[in-house]
N, C-alpha and C positions, 0 to 999 in steps of 0.2 A: 198203119198208125197206131195200132195196138201195142207194137214195140217201143214207141217214142218215149212212155214213161220210164220203162225200164232202161233205156239209153241214157235218160236224164240221169237217173240215179247213179248209173256207172260214171258219167261225167263229173258229177259231185264228187263221188268217191275218189276219182283221179286228180281232182284240183285239190283235194284236202290232203293227198298222199305226200309225204316226206320222200323225195328219191335220195337226198342226200343226207346223211347222220352227221350232226354238229357235236363235237364234244371239245371240253377244253382240258386244262391241266392245272394241278395245284400249284400255285406258285409260293405260298407260306401260310403257315398256321400260327395265330396269334391268340393265345389264352383259348377262348371257346370258338373262335372264328376262324373258318377256313377261306383263304382267298384264292381264287380261280381266275386263270386268263383264258380268253378266246372262246367265251360262252356267250350265247343270245339268248337270255331268259327274262323273265318279268318276277316281280315281287311275289312270292308266295307258292312260286313253281318248285316243285318237287325235283331232286337231281340224285343220281348214284355216283358215289365216289368209290373207285375201284382201288383198293389197296393191296399190299403184298400179302401173298398167299391166296388170291382169289376171294379175299375178304371184300363184301359190298357193303357200304356204309350210305344208308338214306339221309339226305339232308335237305334243306329248305333254303331258297334264297329270302335274304333279310334285308339287303341292301346292296349298295355300289359304292367303290371309292376310286376315282380316277377312271381308270379302264378296267379296273378287277371287280368282279361279282363276289359279294359276301355271302357265305353259306353258313348257317348253323347245324350241328350234327344233330341226327335224332338217335344216335346210339354212342358207342364206344369208338373213339378215333383211333384205336390201335391199329397199325397196319398202313395208316396214312402216311405219306412220304412225298418229297418234292416231285414234281410231273406226275403225281397220281392222276389217271384219266378220271375226269368228271364227265357224266353224261346226263343231258337234261331230259326229264321223263314226259314233258309238254303236257303235264296235268297237275292240278293241285291234289293235296291229301285228300282221301275220302274216308268216311266213316260206315260201318256196316249198321243197317236198320233193319227193322222186322219185328214181328211178334215173337219170333223164335228165339230172340234175344232174351226174353224174361227168365229170370233166374240165373243169367250168367254173370260171370265176373270177368271184365275185359281191361287191357292196359291201356296206357295213354294212346297208344296208336290204332285202338279199336281190335287187338289180337286177344284170343281168349287166354286168360291166365288161371282158370279153374282146371279140374280134372274131368272135366265133361267133353274133351275132344275138340276137333274144329267146328266152326259154325256152318260150315257147308255153304250150300249156294243161296246167299242172302243179298238183298238189294244194296248198293252203294250209294250214298250222297256226297257231295262236296262239304267239308266241314265250314266253309266259309259261307255265310249267308247273311241275307239282311233281315233286320226287324219288320214285322207286319206294318203294312201303311197305317199311319195313326187313325185316318178316317175308316179303315177296314176292320179295326178292334172293335169288337162287341164290347159294351158296357158291364162291367162288373156287378151283378145283382144278386147273385148267391153266395151264402156263405160256405167256405171250405172248412168242414168239422174235423178237427185233428184229434179229438179224444182227450187233448190236454185242457183241464178246466181253466187255467189261468189264461190261456190263448183264446179258447171259444168264449169264454165268459166276458173277459176285460179287453181283449186285443183281436176281435174276431177278424178272421181273415177271409177275403172272398176269392173265389175261383177266377185265378188269372192275376191274382195280386203278386207282388214281388215285395218280400219283409227281408230285413237285415238282422241276424242273430249277432249281436256284439258283445264280446266277452274276452277276458283275459285267458291265460293256459289254466287247465284244471279246474274249470268253473262249471263244467257240465255240458258243453256245446254237443259233443258226440253223442251223449245220452238223450238229449232232447231231441236231436235229429233223428236217431233211431226210433224215438217214440211216436213222431210224426210221421216217419215212413211205414211204420207198422200200422197205425191206427187211422190216417186220414183217408176221408171218404173220396179217394179218387181211383181212377181206373188203373193208373200205373204210376210207378216211382222211379226215377232216374236219379242216381246218386253219384256225384262226382267227388273223390277224396283226392285233393291236390296236395302234395307235398306232406303227406301224412309220414309218421314214422313206420316202419315195416310192421312192426309188433302191433299196433293200433289198428290195422287194416283187417287182421283175422279177428280180433277182439270185436272190432264192429260188426263185420259180416255175421258171426256166429253168435255173439252175445246181444249187442243192441239191436240189430236188424233180426236176426232169428230166422229160422227155416221159413215160417209162414210170410215174414216180410220180403224174404228173398224172393219167393215164388212170384210176386208181382212186381218184381225191381230189376233194374240193370245197374250194375255197380261199375264205374269206370275209375281206375286206380292208377295214380304216377306217384311213387313214393319220393321222398325228400332226396334220395341218391341218383334219381333220374336225371338226365341233362334238362336245363332250363326250357329248351324248345319242347321236349316231351310233357313237362308239366303244363305247358300252355296248351299243348294240342289236346290234351286229356279233357280240358274244359270245353273246347271247341267239339271234340267227339261226342261229349256227354249232351251238351246242348242240341247238337244236329240229331241225335236219337230222340230226344224229348221233342224236337219239332216234328219229326215223322209221326210220332203218336198223336200230338196235337191235330196234325193234317187230317188223321184219319178220324177225326171228331171225338178223340178221347181227352178225358181231363187227366191232366198229368201233374203229378208232385215232383218239382225238381229241386234237390238239395246239393248244395256243393260247399264242401270243407276244406280248404278255405278260400276266400276271396283275397286275402292279403298275401298268401303264398302264390297265387296267381299273379298278384301285381309284383311280387318278389321276383318272379321268374321273368316278366317283361321287363323288370330293372335289369336283370342280369344280361338280357339281349340287347337292350338299348346301350349299356355301358359298353359292352363288347365293340358295338359296331361305332362307337364314338359319339353317342349322344351326350350332350351336356346334362348333369343332375340339376334337378330344378328344386324339389322340395324333400329334405331329408334323404338325399340320394336318389329319389324316385325321378327318373326321366320324363319328359313330356308326353312320351309315347305310352306310359302307363295310364294317365288320365285321359288319353284319347282312346284308349283300348278297353277301358272299364265300361262305358256306355254301350259300345258296340256288342259287348257279351250280355250285359244286364237288360238290355233293351229287346233282346231276341225273346226273352220269357214274357209271359203275359198271355192275353187273349188274342184270338186269330178270328177269321171269318167262321171257323167253326172249331170247338175243342178249346182248350186252354192249357197254359203252363203256370201253375202256382210256384212261384220261386222262394226258396228259402237260402240265403247267401250268409254264411257265417263270416265275420271278420275277427281276426285275432288282434286284439288291442294290445298293442305294445306297451307295457309298463303300466297298464290299467289307464292309459292316457286316451278318453274317448274324443279328443280333437286332434288326434293325430291326421296326418293327410289321407290316408286311405279311408280311415272312418269318415271325414267330411265329405270326401267324394263320393264314397257309396251311399251315405245317408241322403244326400242329395239327389241321387238318381232313383232310389228305391222308394216304394209306396209307404213305407212305415217301418219301424225298427224295435226290436227286442232286445233290451239290456239284461245280461245277466250279472248280478252283483256279487263279488266276492265276499262283502260283508253278510249276505243271505247264506252264501255256501259255507261260510264258517260256523253259521249257526245250525247246520244241517237243514237248511231250508231248501228242498228242491222239488221241482225245478227251481232255480235261484233267478226266477224273473223278477226284475225290479219293475213291478206295474206302474208306478209313478213315474219313472223315466222313460216309458215305453209308450208308442202309439202306433195304432193302425189306421191309416189316412181314408180308407174306405169304409170303415166300421159304420159310420153314419147312414151309408148308402145300402147296407145289407142287414140291418138290424131294424127290430120294432121299436116303437116309442118306450115301451115299458122295460125292454132290455137295455136300452141306452139310459133309462133313469137309474134302474138298479145299479149298471156300472159306474155311473157317476157318483151315486151315493157312496157306494163302497169305496171308489177313489178318495172321496171327501173324508170318510172315516180313517182310512189309512194315511192321509196326510195329515189330519188332525193328530193322531197318534204318533207319527214320526216327529212332528214339530214339538211334542210334550215328552218324547221319550226319555231324554235325561232327567227332566224334573220327576217322572215316575220312577225310573230306576233308582235315583237316590233318595225317594222317600220324600221329596219336597212337596209334591202335590197332594193336596187335601181334597178326598172325594166330596163332590158337591159343589166345588168352586167354579166350575164350568161344565153346563151340560153337554156340551159337544164332545170334551175331552171324556166325561163319563160314558157317555154312548160309545165312542171307539174303545175305551177299556172293556166295556161289556162286550162288544163285537169280536174282540180282538181273537180269542179262541176259535170262534167260528169261521174267521176270514183265514186264519192260518191253515185251519183244516181244509179249506176250500182251495187254497193257493198252492197247498203241499200236495203232492202226489206220486204215488209210486208207478210201476210199469203198467198199472190197468188202464183200460180205455173207459171214459165215463160218457155215456151218451149225452147228446145236447139239452135234452128235456131235464135230464138230472142236474145238469150245471145251471140251468135257470132256476129249478126249484131250490137248489143250495143256495144261490144268489138271493132269491126271496127270503130264505130262513135267515140269512144274515141281516137283512133289512128289518125284519120283523123282531129280531134279538134287540 
């Protein structure tokens, strides 16, 4: 009887063993798509395409057309030719996870791209996962302190909240991300740089993030020259790494720059396999994919992922399709204003146009009251700005405008900040000083 469990294990192993290797052949290549015949695969399965000269190209099944399997390459298609063998790997792509990844810079496939050698023997997890069950998510009750006064004081973020950072190009998204990654009171930071310029990667890692920030971070990079599928995979890989840390009970800060380029990569894939464009060229799969990624962040049964997702606003149009879709999914939005940036006001956070939907649940009554009064002062000054600038306003005409003018220097000193971290208690005291002014 003692041998039965062992025999059962062997029987299960024999039943799952493939005794015959099934492979296909490349029938044609159109644009970014490889069509293969003779494959028995499912969506998301990884395959190897064997090209001329012994080159192997990793690819993924993205669709089917008639009796053909549509593959998207995860690398350069050089060497692929008609009738090149295609071998299914019978698995989905996996990402490395573990505490040993801290301080490392990985590419979109989870392979190291820094000069610190291979990752070694680390656990691997499938990159496709589901968001936590809604009823298993713990409520957001604690603030996530970032050290950025405008965020902590006026747009307080909670542990497990998901915020969008909306801005045009050159308004300070990367600098704000670096400040959050360096200073946020979390255990680990996971940073996904999707579709970035190659020059900006080194600038962000060495300049914005810095050595201290990198020690407690994992950076996943897929630059703009990489295939569309690699740019997509980089986001899934980074989210999988963040989920591992959350499942260990850690509080994770997840930063992704940018969600727009992630959507653009999916648009390339969708158009290549024949999807019809729906809105400004974006295919329906883009709007289906965004919540699948964004909902994976947040709280879980233990631990949390506080997500900051940047959105590159095309033509400073904050109502374009990706902005609208992301804003409807996330728990708040931070608007970076080009008008503030041109006045050398950094971080260029438009407090009046931004909102944190969980702030009322994680702040005290006094804090919310002070934030509301400062918002009112800012709104009053903005409404009267033109009159004040041209000298048409006479002091004493309106007590509210007079109060806003008196408080303006203190408000600007509070909302503008360099790379230094500010304690939460100091932030609250500065807000009280503005009100007293």
